[in-house]
Structures are given as C-alpha cells and as structure tokens.
N, C-alpha and C positions, 0 to 999 in steps of 0.2 A: 503493500500499499503505500502511495506517495504521502510525504509528506511535506512541510514548509521548504526545506532545504530544494528538495527536487523540485517543488513547486517553480522555487527560484531560478533553479538551473533550466527548467524549461523556458521562462521569460528569455534566459541569455541565447536559448538556442533558437527562440523563434526571431529574434531581433539580429541574429546572423544570417539569417535568409531561410531556417528550416521551421517547415509549417509544424502550425501545432495538430498532433493528432490525437490528442485527448478530447477535441470538446464536442460538446452533445446539445447543441446548439438549432440542432435541424438535420435532415437526413442529406447524404450528398447528392449531388447532382446527376443526371444521365451520363453529361461529359467528364466527371472526374471518375466516375464507376469505370469508365472505357478507355481511359488516357493510359497511352504508352508506357509514357513515363513520366515522372515526380518528381519536384524538388526534396522531398522529404523520405525520396529513397537511399537505404544505404548502399555505401556504396559497392558496385559490382551487381546488383538488383535490378529487376525491370518489371513491367507490369505491376507497379504497386499502386495499386488503388484501392479508394475506401469502398467497405460494403455496408457496413454499420458505423456512422458517424462516432469516433470515439470510442469504438467498441472492437469493429472488426475490418481489419484489411485483408489485404491477399497479394502476393507476389511472387516473381521466380528468379532466377538466375540470367543475368545475362551472358547468350548463347548456351544456356542448358547446364547441368552440372554433369558431364559426362561419367566422372568419379564416383559422382552419389556421396560425396562426402559431407553435405550439410552446410549451412553458415559457417564463416569463417570465426573466429573470436573476436576480430574487429568489426564485421559485421553486427555480432550478437550486442557487445559494447556500445554501438551505434542505435542500437535499437533501444537497447536498456536505457541510454541516456536522452532518446525521446520521448521516453514518457513509458514505451512498451512492458508488459509484464509476463506474457504468456506468449509461446512462438512455437507451432506444430511443422513439423516436415511431413505433408502429405504422399504417401504411396513409395517413396523411396527412402535412399538413407541408410543401406545396408551398414556400412561403415562409419555412420555418423556417431559423434561422442555427444549426448545427450545428459543434459542436466542445467543448474544455474550457472549465470554468470552476472556475476555482481558488478556494480557500476556507484558509486558512492555508497550511501545509503538505503540504493535500489537493487533490485534483481530483476534478470529474465531468466524465467521458467522455458526450457526448452526439449519438446518431446515429437515422439513420431506419432502420426496420425493416418488411418487409411479412409479414402473416400467410399468404401464400400462399409466402412464400420462408424457410421459420422456421430455415434452418443456421446463420445468425450470431449469432441470438438462443440458440441452443443452446449453440453454443460459447463464448460469453460468458457464459453461465450455470454452462457445464462448468468453466471457466479459474477461476471465484469458488468452485466447491465443492472446486476442489485448492489452493486457496490460503486457508488459514484464517483469514489476516489481511486477507483481501481484501474492503471492503465490497460489500454487496449490489445487485444489480441491478435496476432500475426498468424495466418496460414501460409504455406509456401508449397511449392511442389517445382520441379526441375525445370518447367519453364514457363511456369506461371498461367497454364492455359486452360490445362483440362483437369486434375484432382484440386488443387484448391480454386477451381472456379466450380466445381461439382460441390465443394463443402460449403461454399459461399451461397450458392443457388440453394440450399437446402435450409441455411442458415436464414434469407429471405421468407421462406416460406412457414418455417416454424416462428420468426420472431415477428414479421413484418405484414402476416397474413397472405402472402404472393399465393396465387395460384400455381401450381406445378407445371402448368403448360408456360405459365410468364417465367418461373424462375428457368426454364430448358431454354427460353428464347434469349433469355441476358446471357445464359452460361455460353449460347451459340453463338450470340453476336461478340461477346467478350474473347472468346478465343483465337480472335484473329486468322481466322484461316486456317489455322494450324490442322493436320490430318489427325482422322484418329482409327485405330485398329478395329479391320472390320467395320467401320463407318461409323460417323459420329452420331446418328440418333439413336441406332443400338450400344453406341457406348454410355450415353448420358441415361439413356434408359435401363440400363442394365445396373448404374448406381441409384437410382431412385427407386427399384423394386427393393432395395435394404433398409430405406428410408421410411419412417414411420413417424409425424407430429407426434410429439411427447406431451401430454396436458399437464403435466408437473412442471415444463419449461414455460408456462405463459407469462406471459406481463403485460402491466396497464398500457391505457392508452396512451397518456402521458409518457411513459418511455418508448413507445411506437414513435411518437412526435420527434421527440429528440433525437432519434437514431436511425430511425428508417426514411429509405428514398423517397421523394414526394410520387 
C-alpha cells in the first residue's frame, strides 16, 4: 500500500513526464486503450495500455520475448516506482524468476498467469479496486496482444458489465493484426470458454464510473 512518501515520489515522476497510472478519475478513452506506445511504458515494453483507469494496465515486450525470461529487474523497479504493486506474466515465463521487487518503501509482486485460468488475475484486480490506495495491476505477455488482451477483455466483462461480444471485439481490434494459431476467432473463443462471471467480485456503480471505459 502506498504511503505519503510514495505519493510524493509519484508527483516527482509526473513532473518529470511520467504519466500518473494510479488515477481513478474516470475510465480510459478508446484511443488510450488502443494506443501502440505510451510515455508511461517501462523501457523495452510496448502496447502499454490502460484497461481500467488506475487499476489495470496491459503490455508486451518490444520485439517479443524470445527467451521468455520475463521482465528485467530494471523494468520491475520502474513499474514499482510508477506506483504499480502487482504484475502478471501471462502464458509464458518458463524461465522467469517471480517474486517481490522493492522500491523505497513500496514493492511490486510479480507472478505468473494463464489466460485460460483467469481467476487469480480477476481476484487481484478486485482487491485493487476495493483498496483505493493500492497501486494498479499490470498484466503482460510476450507480444502484448494475445494473452494480456484476453485477460483484459475478461476484466471488462467482469467489472464493467461488457458483453462477451463487445469484449471479444475489443480484443480483436487491440491485437493490431497479429496472427493466431488455428485462427483468431477460435483462439479467443477457447479462452472465453474457461471464463465465468464471479458474483463474489461485484463492484459498485461508483467504482465502475471511476475506472471503466466510457
């Protein structure tokens, strides 16, 4: 949980040109959700995009991550210093070292995730929504278009009331034309077959208004 010192650090980062990724003052715009690059992206990452303002962001590695070794220490520290408290590497990361990365009085918890088993990610997002002072979650995958997009689409259904059809359309547009094994419709359909709304993760209308896309 961020304290006063961390809040001061965020102000310094914002004044140095770093976007405030912690603000929950209304959902992201469509253009922000589809942007290719963002000033807030850690060095070496791309498709860094908001999904739920101040709560959930998504990303991938510039040029992919052919060695599948996950975020570097420098990237994790940069995320931590920007206010993130949780990150997931989705579907890849066989050789990744997970765990906590400290930055001053705060830390970033880095773990693995699967787009076909979204429960842990949905739970982390819910806990972040319910703790206004808690820093946002980043979900990333190799390229930033398939697995991270699928988990983001599921989050929009779970927390923002999007239909599955709308969420799949968002996933499709945000993948930037990247191919999918056995076809993209089949790929995202298979992921959503494993996803079910969880009634225990319901949030209030006020919380939705603060974080969900318009």
